[in-house]
C-alpha positions in Angstrom: -9.3 -20.4 -65.3 -12.5 -22.3 -64.9 -14.5 -22.4 -68.1 -17.4 -20.7 -66.5 -17.1 -17.0 -65.8 -20.2 -15.6 -64.1 -21.1 -12.0 -64.3 -21.8 -11.9 -60.6 -21.2 -14.2 -57.6 -23.1 -13.3 -54.4 -21.7 -14.7 -51.2 -24.3 -15.4 -48.6 -28.0 -16.4 -49.2 -29.6 -14.3 -46.4 -32.2 -11.7 -47.4 -29.7 -9.2 -48.7 -27.8 -11.7 -50.7 -30.8 -13.4 -52.2 -32.3 -10.0 -53.1 -29.0 -9.0 -54.8 -28.9 -12.2 -56.7 -32.5 -12.0 -57.7 -32.1 -8.4 -59.0 -28.9 -9.2 -60.8 -30.5 -12.1 -62.6 -33.5 -9.9 -63.5 -31.1 -7.5 -65.1 -29.8 -10.3 -67.3 -26.6 -11.0 -65.5 -25.4 -14.6 -65.1 -25.5 -15.0 -61.3 -24.2 -17.6 -58.8 -25.5 -17.4 -55.2 -23.3 -19.2 -52.5 -24.6 -20.4 -49.2 -22.4 -21.9 -46.5 -25.1 -24.0 -44.9 -27.3 -26.8 -46.2 -30.0 -24.3 -46.9 -30.6 -20.6 -46.3 -32.2 -19.5 -43.0 -30.5 -21.9 -40.7 -28.9 -20.8 -37.4 -30.5 -17.4 -37.6 -30.8 -15.2 -34.4 -33.4 -12.6 -35.5 -36.9 -11.5 -34.3 -38.1 -11.8 -37.9 -39.9 -8.4 -37.8 -40.2 -6.7 -41.2 -42.0 -3.5 -41.9 -45.3 -3.5 -43.8 -43.8 -1.0 -46.3 -41.0 -3.5 -47.2 -43.5 -6.2 -48.2 -45.1 -3.9 -50.7 -42.0 -2.2 -52.0 -39.9 -5.3 -52.4 -42.7 -7.8 -53.1 -41.7 -10.0 -50.3 -43.3 -13.5 -49.7 -46.3 -12.9 -47.5 -46.9 -16.7 -47.1 -44.0 -16.7 -44.6 -45.8 -14.3 -42.2 -46.6 -15.9 -38.8 -47.9 -12.8 -36.9 -48.4 -9.0 -36.9 -46.7 -6.2 -35.0 -49.5 -3.8 -34.1 -50.0 -3.0 -30.4 -46.8 -2.3 -28.5 -46.6 -2.1 -24.7 -43.7 -0.2 -23.2 -42.6 -1.0 -19.7 -40.6 1.5 -17.6 -38.1 0.5 -14.9 -40.7 1.4 -12.3 -43.2 -1.0 -13.8 -45.4 1.8 -15.2 -46.4 1.3 -18.8 -48.2 2.6 -21.8 -49.8 0.8 -24.7 -49.6 2.1 -28.2 -52.1 0.9 -30.9 -51.5 2.4 -34.4 -54.8 0.9 -35.6 -53.0 -0.9 -38.3 -50.1 -3.4 -38.5 -46.8 -1.6 -38.6 -44.9 -4.7 -39.5 -45.1 -8.5 -39.9 -43.3 -11.3 -38.1 -42.0 -14.0 -40.4 -40.5 -17.5 -40.0 -37.0 -16.7 -41.0 -36.4 -20.3 -42.3 -39.4 -20.0 -44.6 -38.7 -16.4 -45.5 -35.1 -17.0 -46.5 -36.0 -20.2 -48.3 -38.7 -18.3 -50.3 -36.3 -15.6 -51.3 -33.8 -18.2 -52.6 -36.6 -19.9 -54.6 -37.5 -16.5 -56.1 -33.9 -16.0 -57.1 -33.7 -19.4 -58.6 -36.8 -18.8 -60.6 -35.2 -15.6 -62.0 -32.3 -17.7 -63.3 -29.9 -17.6 -60.4 -27.7 -20.7 -59.9 -27.7 -21.8 -56.2 -24.8 -23.6 -54.6 -25.3 -24.6 -50.9 -22.7 -26.1 -48.5 -20.2 -23.8 -50.0 -18.2 -21.8 -47.4 -16.3 -19.0 -49.3 -13.2 -18.3 -47.3 -10.9 -16.7 -49.8 -11.5 -13.9 -52.3 -9.0 -12.4 -54.7 -9.4 -9.7 -57.2 -7.3 -9.0 -60.3 -7.7 -6.9 -63.4 -9.8 -9.6 -65.1 -12.0 -11.2 -62.5 -12.8 -12.1 -58.9 -11.7 -15.5 -57.7 -13.5 -17.3 -54.8 -12.2 -20.4 -53.0 -13.1 -22.5 -50.0 -9.5 -23.2 -49.3 -6.1 -22.4 -50.7 -5.7 -25.6 -52.7 -9.3 -25.6 -53.9 -9.2 -27.5 -57.2 -12.3 -25.7 -58.6 -12.3 -22.0 -57.8 -15.2 -19.8 -58.8 -14.6 -16.9 -61.2 -16.8 -13.9 -61.8 -16.6 -10.5 -63.2 -17.8 -9.0 -59.9 -18.8 -10.2 -56.4 -21.2 -9.0 -53.8 -20.3 -9.9 -50.2 -23.5 -10.5 -48.2 -22.2 -12.8 -45.5 -23.6 -10.9 -42.5 -21.4 -9.5 -39.8 -18.1 -11.1 -38.9 -16.7 -12.3 -42.2 -13.1 -11.4 -43.1 -13.8 -11.4 -46.8 -14.1 -7.6 -47.0 -10.7 -7.3 -45.3 -9.2 -9.6 -47.9 -10.1 -7.0 -50.6 -8.9 -4.0 -48.6 -12.2 -3.0 -46.9 -12.7 -2.6 -43.2 -15.7 -4.0 -41.3 -18.2 -2.0 -39.1 -16.4 -0.4 -36.1 -19.1 -0.6 -33.5 -21.2 -3.5 -32.4 -23.8 -4.5 -29.9 -24.8 -8.0 -28.9 -28.3 -9.5 -29.3 -29.5 -12.4 -27.2 -32.8 -14.2 -27.9 -34.7 -17.4 -27.3 -38.0 -18.8 -28.5 -40.3 -20.1 -25.8 -43.8 -21.3 -25.1 -45.5 -18.5 -23.2 -48.9 -17.4 -21.9 -50.8 -14.2 -22.0 -49.5 -13.0 -25.3 -51.2 -10.0 -26.7 -48.8 -7.1 -27.4 -45.2 -6.8 -28.5 -43.6 -5.9 -25.2 -40.7 -3.5 -24.8 -38.7 -3.4 -21.6 -36.6 -0.4 -20.7 -34.1 0.4 -17.9 -30.5 0.2 -16.8 -31.1 -3.1 -15.1 -32.9 -4.6 -18.1 -30.7 -3.7 -21.1 -28.2 -0.8 -20.6 -28.4 1.6 -23.5 -31.0 -0.5 -25.3 -34.1 -2.5 -24.6 -35.6 -6.0 -24.1 -38.6 -7.5 -25.9 -41.2 -10.2 -26.1 -42.5 -10.8 -29.6 -45.6 -13.0 -29.9 -45.6 -15.6 -32.7 -48.2 -18.3 -33.0 -49.5 -21.2 -30.9 -48.6 -19.5 -27.6 -45.0 -19.1 -28.6 -42.9 -15.9 -28.4 -39.3 -14.6 -29.0 -37.8 -13.1 -25.9 -34.6 -11.2 -26.1 -32.6 -8.0 -25.7 -29.7 -6.0 -27.1 -26.9 -4.8 -24.9 -23.5 -3.3 -25.3 -22.0 -5.3 -22.4 -22.6 -8.4 -20.3 -25.4 -9.5 -22.6 -25.8 -13.1 -21.4 -26.1 -11.9 -17.8 -28.7 -9.3 -18.7 -30.6 -11.8 -20.8 -30.9 -14.2 -17.8 -32.2 -11.3 -15.7 -34.7 -10.4 -18.4 -36.0 -14.0 -18.3 -36.5 -13.6 -14.5 -38.5 -10.3 -14.9 -41.6 -10.5 -12.8 -43.8 -9.9 -15.9 -42.0 -12.5 -18.0 -40.8 -15.4 -15.8 -44.2 -16.6 -14.6 -45.5 -16.8 -18.2 -42.7 -18.9 -19.7 -43.7 -22.5 -20.0 -40.4 -23.7 -21.6 -37.9 -25.2 -19.2 -34.3 -24.1 -19.7 -34.7 -21.8 -22.7 -31.7 -21.8 -25.0 -30.0 -18.5 -25.6 -28.8 -17.5 -29.1 -26.1 -14.8 -29.0 -24.9 -12.8 -31.9 -23.1 -9.5 -32.7 -24.9 -6.8 -34.6 -23.1 -3.8 -36.1 -24.5 -0.3 -35.3 -22.2 1.7 -37.6 -21.7 1.4 -41.3 -18.3 0.5 -42.7 -16.1 3.3 -44.0 -16.3 2.1 -47.6 -18.5 -0.5 -49.1 -16.9 -0.8 -52.6 -13.7 -1.5 -54.3 -12.6 -2.9 -57.7 -15.2 -5.6 -58.7 -16.6 -6.0 -55.2 -19.5 -4.5 -53.3 -20.5 -5.2 -49.7 -24.2 -5.3 -48.6 -26.4 -5.9 -45.6 -25.0 -6.5 -42.1 -21.5 -7.0 -43.6 -21.7 -3.3 -44.6 -23.4 -2.2 -41.3 -26.6 -1.4 -43.1 -28.7 -1.9 -39.9 -31.2 0.3 -38.2 -29.4 2.0 -35.4 -32.5 2.3 -33.3 -33.8 -1.3 -33.3 -30.8 -3.2 -34.8 -33.1 -4.6 -37.5 -31.2 -5.2 -40.7 -33.5 -7.1 -43.1 -35.2 -4.2 -44.9 -32.2 -1.9 -45.2 -30.0 -4.8 -46.3 -32.4 -5.8 -49.0 -33.0 -2.2 -50.1 -29.2 -1.6 -50.5 -28.8 -5.0 -52.2 -31.2 -4.0 -54.9 -29.1 -0.9 -55.4 -25.9 -3.0 -55.6 -27.4 -5.2 -58.3 -28.4 -2.1 -60.3 -24.9 -0.7 -60.2 -23.4 -3.9 -61.3 -25.8 -4.2 -64.2 -24.6 -0.8 -65.4 -21.0 -1.8 -64.9 -21.6 -4.9 -66.9 -23.1 -2.9 -69.8 -19.9 -0.7 -69.8 -17.7 -3.8 -69.1 -16.0 -1.6 -66.4 -16.0 -2.9 -62.8 -13.5 -0.4 -61.4 -14.1 1.2 -58.1 -14.6 4.5 -59.8 -17.7 3.0 -61.5 -18.9 1.0 -58.5 -18.7 4.0 -56.1 -22.2 5.0 -57.3 -23.5 2.2 -55.1 -22.2 3.9 -51.9 -23.6 7.2 -53.0 -27.0 5.8 -53.5 -27.3 3.8 -50.3 -25.9 6.5 -48.2 -28.4 9.0 -49.7 -31.2 6.5 -48.9 -30.4 5.6 -45.3 -27.3 7.4 -43.9 -29.3 10.2 -42.2 -31.5 7.5 -40.6 -28.4 5.8 -39.3 -27.1 9.0 -37.9 -30.3 10.0 -36.2 -30.5 6.6 -34.6 -27.0 6.8 -33.3 -27.7 10.2 -31.8 -30.8 8.8 -30.1 -28.8 5.8 -28.7 -26.1 8.2 -27.3 -28.8 10.2 -25.6 -30.6 7.2 -24.3 -27.4 5.8 -22.8 -27.1 8.9 -20.6 -30.6 8.6 -19.1 -31.2 7.4 -15.6 -34.0 5.0 -14.8 -35.9 7.9 -13.3 -35.7 9.8 -16.6 -36.8 6.7 -18.5 -39.8 6.5 -16.2 -40.7 10.1 -17.0 -40.4 9.5 -20.7 -42.7 6.5 -20.5 -45.2 8.6 -18.6 -45.0 11.2 -21.3 -46.0 8.5 -23.8 -49.4 8.4 -22.3 -50.2 12.0 -23.1 -52.6 12.7 -26.0 -50.4 15.3 -27.6 -47.4 12.9 -27.7 -49.5 10.1 -29.0 -50.9 12.3 -31.8 -47.3 13.1 -32.9 -46.4 9.4 -32.9 -49.5 8.5 -34.9 -48.6 11.2 -37.5 -44.9 10.5 -37.9 -44.2 6.9 -36.7 -43.0 4.5 -39.4 -41.5 1.1 -38.7 -38.5 1.5 -40.9 -38.0 5.3 -41.0 -37.5 6.9 -37.6 -35.7 10.1 -38.5 -38.7 12.5 -38.6 -40.1 11.2 -35.4 -36.7 11.4 -33.6 -36.1 15.0 -34.8 -39.5 16.2 -33.9 -39.4 14.5 -30.5 -36.0 16.0 -29.6 -37.5 19.5 -30.0 -40.6 18.9 -27.8 -40.4 21.1 -24.6 -41.9 18.4 -22.5 -39.2 15.9 -23.5 -36.4 18.5 -23.2 -37.5 19.2 -19.6 -37.1 15.5 -18.7 -33.6 15.2 -20.2 -30.8 17.3 -18.6 -33.1 20.1 -17.6 -34.0 20.9 -21.2 -30.5 20.2 -22.7 -30.3 17.3 -25.2 
């Protein structure tokens, strides 16, 4: 065995992985953070929107902010719209490259050892340690008492330790373009825009914006149609925008722990089922994972029976939110464009706006969803009052 036995090795230096490593090091654990690329934050397909609450709660690097999410304009299939202004920023838009890099720097300052250009492809667990390799004949495997898998969606590392991945996914397509007349975050709804989901324009800085959508099927085709939308196409100044396409889980994995191993972030399906944002939930759960491993280290016991507390804590924190979001998605998938038009029209009514102002939070949607589902006006729109 290699002479160095880490307390924790974290695989993946995205926001969840960096947070897990940072918290583990703070708890006094010798921690190694692995990143497959030259640096964290490369090749990311993300709007970079993070709720204001997350910045305060997790002490996130505000110097990476490039814009605010405040006013939101919703566009119905008919072209009708309403504009919502919460009178305060609900969230901030960050440069993911700078954001991820800052989180890695924070982890390093806390004592985390960083190793980039390391693609962990093999993981094995025995009674004494976790072994990480880049290839079968790797001459210098990495050993640790425990591991956190924070690779994002699509890795087979969880399967190698007997854990299944998220069962349901959608696809997100996005591009960054130069664009004129940028004022609001714009949300586009309708069966011909993004079936069962939505499209967006997110203003950045210097007349630049992220334009994208989420869809359960034919995502590239719907993305091209979005770029040709009469409200969007004339404002785009970039010729031949480049599409980035990536899968996003919309359901948590069945089990996120086993002997010596925890799974966090998108790899665990810890993603908002309403907007498919995963940064905040992933980092929140990553902090819980580090706390559970710190306790396991104090006991020198990394069995699944000890680590299962991680799953109990994160499901208590966000499982109901995930469930409510899935219920809303299933309902929205059944709506016709005419019904969506009617719902957007309801959004202009003062009584609806007052409820939104009272209950709307960027990262916690459950209370607003539950209250909305019981409003008679909304019930009348959807299936004659039957949700």
